[in-house]
C-alpha positions, 0 to 999 in steps of 0.5 A, a space after each residue: 681303986 678307981 680313984 687311985 688309977 685316976 690320980 695316977 693318970 693325972 699325976 703323969 700330966 695326961 689322961 687316956 684320951 690325950 695319950 691316944 691322940 698323941 699316939 695316933 698323931 705320931 703314926 703318920 709321922 713315923 710312916 712318912 719317915 719310913 717311906 723316906 728311908 725306903 726310897 732314899 736310904 737312912 742317910 738321906 732321910 736324916 742328913 742335909 743334901 750332900 755338897 761338893 766343893 770346887 775351886 775354879 777359875 774366874 772365867 767359869 764364874 764370871 761368865 755365868 756358866 756355873 750358875 747355869 750348870 749347878 742347878 741342873 747338877 743338883 736336880 739330877 743328883 741331889 748334890 749341891 755344887 759350891 765353888 770358890 773362883 780364883 786363879 788356876 795357881 791358887 785353885 791348884 794350891 787349894 787342891 794340894 792343901 785338901 781344901 776342896 774336892 774338885 778343880 775346874 781349871 785351865 793350865 794344862 801343864 800345871 794340871 798334869 804336874 798336879 796329877 803327877 805329884 799325887 795331888 789329883 786324879 781323873 783329869 778330864 778335858 771338858 771344853 775350850 775357848 781361846 785367848 785374844 788380845 784386846 785393846 782400844 779401837 784406835 789401836 795405838 800400837 797398830 797390832 790389829 791382824 798381826 800374829 800374837 808374837 808380832 803384836 807383843 813385840 810391837 807393844 814392847 817396842 812402842 812402850 804401849 800400856 799392857 795390863 797383866 793379871 799377874 796372879 799366877 792364873 791360867 791366863 797369866 801363865 799363858 801370857 808369860 808363855 806367849 812373851 817367852 815364845 816371842 823372844 821377850 823377857 817378861 817386862 815386869 819392871 817396865 812402866 808400861 807393863 801393869 800387873 793387877 793381881 786381880 781377876 779377868 773382868 777387873 783386869 779388863 776394866 783397868 786396861 780400859 781405864 789405862 787405854 791399854 792392851 791385855 790378854 783375856 779368854 774369849 768367854 770373859 770378853 763376851 761377858 764384858 762386851 755384854 756388860 758394856 751393852 754394845 759399846 765396849 771400851 776395848 775390842 778384839 785386835 789379835 785372835 786365831 793363832 793356834 797357840 791361843 787355844 784355852 783348854 779347860 779340865 776337871 780334876 778330882 783331888 786324890 783321896 790318897 793324898 787327902 783322905 777326907 775329900 768327897 772323891 765319890 761326889 767329885 767323880 760323879 760330877 766328872 761323869 756328869 759334866 762329860 756326858 753328852 747331855 751336859 756337853 750340849 748344855 755347855 754348847 748352848 750356853 751363849 751371850 749376845 748369840 755367841 758361844 762362850 765355850 766349846 765342849 770337847 770331852 772325849 
């Protein structure tokens, strides 16, 4: 009888002592798993950290603002913020196509149309800076100190190189509206009007190579100035007009249009970025001692 029992244990590949060791070794693991589940819930115990996908403008990416905010958001919420940086027009299209959960963009007219069309919800203004016209320190066209309308008219009359993003971004949309306000048809076919189809930093660098002028948001210019280590090829020549205000907003993609979007996480981010604490963090974000964005969440 004893020999039969012994053969049975051996046939199972383990003895009583090994079995007991395995049982007692599993107990701490099971207890740890139970603790995690009690604290964070069953989904958090089994799943990877939640992630939120955002489409945003090149300016929030190029300036480093999102690299500053994303770790803080994850530390407070456990949610990982991921983003793709592109022009506002393309960002809105990504939202319309249900490819992202959230937008951070800067073209108020297009944003409102996006919401009214049923693609977005919970649009909130979060911060602003301004657009500036930059050009060579020698200022070939002589636009320094002029209003933006006068400056554009002067550049056109003197056929001086103007470099446009030409990419349907928020900056490009604003530039087109400024030409229109100046009473000038967009000079797309003129040799002095150069369209890059690229982001803001690339466009500034092309303008510098061509010794020309361009329109940029101030935050990206400060980043460019920082990269130039105090010796930028282009300087600010036109600024201060009220029409140059550059407002940024966040918009959740509407779950009624895109049922699979993580609208709960998007709304959590919107609540977070409009909070007083994070608004102060945006206010404190500086390069060369200069503020890149001014928070204005209501």
